[in-house]
Every structure is written in structure tokens, then in C-alpha cells.
C-alpha positions in Angstrom: 0.0 0.1 -0.1 1.7 3.5 -1.3 2.1 6.3 1.7 -0.3 9.2 1.2 2.3 11.5 1.6 4.2 10.2 -1.0 1.8 10.8 -4.1 1.0 14.7 -2.9 3.8 17.5 -2.5 3.3 18.8 1.0 3.8 22.6 1.3 3.7 24.5 4.9 0.4 26.3 5.3 2.3 29.9 5.5 3.9 29.3 2.1 1.5 30.4 -0.9 1.5 27.7 -3.8 2.9 29.2 -6.8 2.0 28.0 -10.2 4.8 28.5 -12.4 6.6 32.0 -12.8 3.5 34.0 -12.6 3.0 36.6 -9.8 0.8 35.7 -6.9 -3.2 36.5 -7.2 -5.0 38.9 -5.5 -4.0 42.0 -3.8 -3.0 42.9 -0.5 -5.4 45.0 1.6 -3.1 47.5 2.3 -2.1 47.9 -1.5 -5.8 48.9 -2.1 -5.7 51.3 1.0 -2.4 53.0 -0.6 -4.4 53.3 -4.1 -7.5 54.9 -2.5 -5.5 57.2 -0.5 -3.2 58.2 -3.2 -5.9 59.0 -5.7 -8.0 60.9 -3.1 -4.7 62.9 -2.6 -3.9 63.2 -6.4 -7.4 64.6 -7.1 -7.4 67.1 -4.0 -3.9 68.6 -4.8 -5.2 68.8 -8.7 -8.3 70.6 -7.6 -6.4 73.0 -5.6 -3.7 73.7 -8.4 -6.8 74.5 -10.7 -8.2 76.8 -8.2 -5.0 78.7 -7.7 -4.2 77.6 -4.2 -0.2 77.1 -5.1 1.8 80.3 -5.7 3.0 80.6 -9.2 1.9 79.2 -12.5 5.0 77.0 -12.4 3.9 75.3 -9.1 0.4 75.1 -10.9 1.8 73.0 -13.9 4.1 70.9 -12.1 1.7 70.0 -9.5 -0.7 69.0 -12.1 1.7 66.9 -14.0 2.7 64.9 -11.1 -1.0 64.5 -9.9 -1.6 63.2 -13.7 1.3 60.7 -13.3 0.2 59.6 -10.0 -3.7 59.1 -11.2 -2.4 56.8 -13.9 0.2 54.8 -11.6 -2.7 54.2 -9.2 -4.9 52.6 -11.7 -2.1 50.6 -13.2 -1.4 49.6 -9.6 -4.7 48.3 -9.1 -4.3 46.4 -12.1 -1.0 44.8 -10.4 1.1 46.4 -13.1 5.0 47.1 -12.2 4.8 50.1 -13.9 2.0 51.3 -11.8 4.0 50.3 -8.8 6.9 52.2 -9.8 4.8 55.4 -10.4 2.9 55.1 -6.9 6.1 54.2 -5.2 7.6 57.3 -6.5 4.6 59.3 -5.9 4.8 58.3 -2.4 8.2 59.3 -2.0 7.7 62.8 -3.8 4.8 63.3 -1.7 6.1 62.7 1.1 9.1 64.8 0.9 7.0 67.6 -0.5 5.3 67.5 3.0 8.2 67.4 4.8 9.3 70.3 2.8 6.3 72.1 3.9 6.5 71.1 7.4 10.3 72.6 7.7 9.2 76.1 6.0 5.8 76.7 7.7 5.9 74.3 11.1 2.2 73.4 10.0 1.9 69.9 11.9 -0.6 68.5 9.5 2.3 68.3 6.8 4.3 66.4 9.2 1.7 63.7 9.8 0.8 63.5 5.9 4.9 63.0 5.0 5.0 60.6 7.9 1.8 58.5 6.2 3.6 58.7 2.8 6.7 57.4 4.1 5.0 54.3 5.8 3.1 53.8 2.6 6.7 53.8 0.6 8.1 51.4 3.2 5.1 49.2 2.6 5.3 49.2 -1.1 8.9 48.2 -1.3 8.2 45.3 0.7 8.9 41.6 -1.3 5.4 40.7 -0.7 3.9 43.3 -2.6 6.4 43.1 -5.5 5.8 39.5 -5.6 2.3 40.1 -6.6 2.9 42.1 -9.5 3.2 41.2 -13.3 
């Protein structure tokens, strides 16, 4: 009588079973939260730039360009594309550094809090578990 364990390959419950070189299916909950947050922030910053809340026309057009790239990256990230992940990761880093710059010059506490959120999101996005799920 053959042993049951020899006919099936046993894997630990904590290891995901991969079928070929393809990425893992699905999206982590943190990935969806980051995508929603960044889409909301891109829309809010774009509307603020259109309404003239930022000083100077060069700031207005640069903010609109960054927000457009971030929105395109979010939609690519939601489809689990590597280029979307790259745009979202750079967007988190740019937004975080912009908020820290704003805090350094104005000392308004919400800039520090938003900058810390963006840095935490950046550190989450560069994890291996997130990158494994991308195509």
C-alpha cells in the first residue's frame, strides 16, 4: 500500500503555492488602501492647483503633471502592473518629501503627519510581498 504523503507534495500552510513563474494572485489590503489614499490626494491636489491655491504658474503646472502621473500610476497599480507600482512608489516618495519640505518652512503639524503617512506607505510598497504580486 503506497504512502499517501509520497503521492502529494506537502507545503507548509504559510507558504503560498505558486503555479509557474507568474505572480501571486490578488492584492493585499494595504495595497488597495494606499491606492485609494493616493488617488484621493492626487485629486485634491489637482483641484487645489486648478483653483490657484499654489503660488506661481510653474508650481501649478508641475503639481498638475505629478498628479496626472500619480493617477495613471494608481490605475496601473490596481491592475497589479509593475509600471503602476513604480509610479505609485515614486509618488509616495515625492509627496512625503514635499510634505516634509512644507513642514520645515511653515511648521504646520498636518504636513508632518501626511509626510509620515507617505513614508510608511513607501516602506510598505517596497516590501517583497508586494512586489511578488505584480506582473
